[in-house]
C-alpha positions as a printed NumPy array, in Angstrom:
array([[146.948, 133.189, 103.116],
       [144.385, 135.833, 102.38 ],
       [141.704, 135.074,  99.792],
       [139.61 , 137.778,  97.568],
       [136.867, 137.553,  97.567],
       [136.245, 136.256, 101.124],
       [134.886, 132.849, 100.255],
       [133.093, 132.893, 103.623],
       [131.767, 136.158, 103.58 ],
       [128.53 , 136.456, 104.492],
       [126.174, 139.74 , 104.601],
       [126.048, 139.956, 108.089],
       [129.931, 139.476, 108.762],
       [130.372, 142.179, 106.169],
       [127.814, 144.429, 107.972],
       [129.587, 143.811, 111.131],
       [132.811, 144.769, 109.895],
       [131.527, 147.838, 108.593],
       [129.967, 148.427, 111.855],
       [132.99 , 148.165, 113.633],
       [134.878, 150.43 , 111.354],
       [132.32 , 152.815, 111.555],
       [132.06 , 152.795, 115.48 ],
       [135.82 , 153.291, 115.409],
       [135.953, 156.092, 113.078],
       [133.34 , 157.838, 114.793],
       [134.852, 157.371, 118.466],
       [137.928, 158.876, 117.075],
       [136.579, 161.593, 115.12 ],
       [138.645, 160.159, 112.158],
       [138.922, 162.024, 108.864],
       [141.175, 160.48 , 105.962],
       [142.419, 156.728, 105.399],
       [142.185, 154.354, 107.909],
       [142.479, 150.576, 107.181],
       [141.242, 147.765, 109.849],
       [142.507, 144.338, 109.356],
       [140.073, 141.585, 109.792],
       [140.48 , 138.237, 109.766],
       [137.769, 135.608, 110.091],
       [138.036, 132.844, 111.966],
       [135.543, 130.096, 112.559],
       [132.869, 132.506, 111.245],
       [133.865, 135.607, 113.505],
       [135.692, 138.189, 112.896],
       [139.032, 139.119, 114.318],
       [140.548, 142.561, 114.322],
       [144.322, 142.365, 113.92 ],
       [145.47 , 145.797, 113.559],
       [144.82 , 149.282, 112.344],
       [146.96 , 151.881, 109.984],
       [146.049, 155.242, 109.146],
       [147.095, 154.696, 105.346],
       [146.674, 152.043, 102.709],
       [147.699, 148.647, 104.24 ],
       [149.955, 145.524, 103.57 ],
       [146.563, 143.426, 103.993],
       [145.282, 144.689, 100.417],
       [148.666, 143.903,  98.635],
       [146.969, 141.364,  96.932],
       [145.029, 144.211,  94.745],
       [147.962, 144.932,  93.124],
       [147.728, 141.804,  90.641],
       [144.287, 140.476,  92.105],
       [142.06 , 143.533,  91.2  ],
       [141.914, 145.506,  88.26 ],
       [142.304, 148.7  ,  90.422],
       [144.74 , 148.448,  93.236],
       [144.35 , 150.059,  96.652],
       [147.005, 152.707,  95.52 ],
       [145.135, 153.511,  92.452],
       [141.874, 153.56 ,  94.685],
       [143.623, 156.164,  96.953],
       [145.017, 158.367,  94.375],
       [141.644, 158.446,  92.468],
       [139.918, 159.748,  95.567],
       [142.335, 162.503,  95.894],
       [141.345, 163.67 ,  92.252],
       [137.807, 162.573,  92.715],
       [138.076, 159.909,  89.869],
       [136.68 , 156.667,  89.587],
       [136.453, 154.198,  92.435],
       [137.195, 150.612,  92.732],
       [137.044, 147.713,  90.257],
       [137.545, 144.287,  91.635],
       [137.313, 143.248,  88.048],
       [136.099, 139.4  ,  88.764],
       [138.578, 136.613,  89.18 ],
       [140.187, 135.555,  92.649],
       [143.419, 135.759,  94.283],
       [145.266, 134.463,  97.364],
       [148.145, 136.332,  98.831],
       [150.926, 134.604, 100.969],
       [152.907, 136.716, 103.386],
       [156.664, 135.694, 103.257],
       [157.962, 135.636, 106.719],
       [161.68 , 135.053, 108.085],
       [162.716, 133.74 , 104.873],
       [162.264, 133.809, 101.163],
       [161.743, 131.017,  98.486],
       [163.686, 130.717,  95.31 ],
       [162.282, 133.242,  92.935],
       [162.431, 131.323,  89.87 ],
       [160.39 , 128.616,  91.38 ],
       [157.529, 130.745,  92.431],
       [157.572, 132.861,  89.083],
       [157.198, 129.687,  87.19 ],
       [153.869, 129.223,  88.377],
       [151.075, 130.795,  86.113],
       [150.05 , 134.311,  87.355],
       [152.27 , 134.129,  90.813],
       [153.761, 137.394,  91.472],
       [156.278, 137.641,  93.861],
       [156.898, 140.943,  95.937],
       [160.092, 141.245,  97.894],
       [161.035, 144.255, 100.382],
       [164.678, 144.155, 100.497],
       [164.593, 143.659, 104.195],
       [167.345, 141.724, 105.959],
       [165.832, 138.221, 106.854],
       [164.923, 137.312, 110.454],
       [162.736, 135.716, 112.388],
       [159.321, 136.874, 112.655],
       [160.277, 139.75 , 109.884],
       [157.679, 139.888, 106.993],
       [160.061, 140.051, 103.612],
       [157.265, 140.046, 101.122],
       [154.515, 138.452,  99.585],
       [153.327, 136.198,  96.638],
       [150.292, 136.781,  95.09 ],
       [148.573, 134.308,  92.981],
       [145.781, 135.286,  90.487],
       [142.798, 132.677,  88.573],
       [139.461, 133.44 ,  87.177],
       [138.092, 130.998,  89.505],
       [138.628, 129.307,  92.92 ],
       [139.224, 126.16 ,  91.054],
       [142.078, 127.027,  88.864],
       [143.567, 129.163,  92.052],
       [143.606, 125.923,  93.926],
       [145.446, 124.45 ,  90.829],
       [148.147, 127.319,  91.03 ],
       [148.556, 127.43 ,  94.727],
       [149.472, 123.68 ,  94.446],
       [151.768, 124.273,  92.029],
       [153.986, 126.636,  94.287],
       [157.136, 125.129,  95.217],
       [157.889, 122.955,  98.261],
       [158.717, 126.114, 100.242],
       [154.952, 127.096, 100.723],
       [154.316, 123.129, 101.772],
       [155.712, 123.797, 105.24 ],
       [153.221, 123.999, 108.191],
       [153.233, 127.843, 108.728],
       [151.675, 128.405, 105.147],
       [148.775, 125.938, 105.787],
       [148.264, 125.398, 102.428],
       [147.899, 121.513, 102.993],
       [144.832, 122.519, 104.85 ],
       [143.829, 125.574, 103.005],
       [143.746, 124.197,  99.431],
       [140.949, 121.291, 100.273],
       [138.756, 124.175, 102.258],
       [139.136, 126.416,  99.465],
       [136.909, 124.542,  97.058],
       [134.63 , 123.114,  99.808],
       [133.867, 126.794, 100.936],
       [132.833, 127.492,  97.238],
       [130.639, 124.325,  96.664]])
């Protein structure tokens, strides 16, 4: 599950990510869009993958921000305004291998289901769910309201929900 804004993001972790990205760009002599997906694990950064385009790790911005990563990319081409996160918080949960009942997900307030139309198989990303709220407490309530499908161990919700509030305290 990805949370935005990142509840454990410290200034030094942000600087570390920016430094790593800058170093990659400079070493490659890169010009253009490059996404580097980082995970925060135990207060440390783990680079997961890079892509020369907007990336699925930013899909939360479709509903979770006033301006999505796709709109930002277009705006940059036309030298228009930049990113507006718009306040609030969101969580994005990837759907790997199988998908939940659509109606059960969409019954949760501010839950958005994105299915990619791919044939299900083990390990394949089939879509994602974005849940949006004004604050972390409300986000926790909405995530708790997701159907039983998301209580399976691979979704880590039972562990993530209590930590979500603890990180914001």
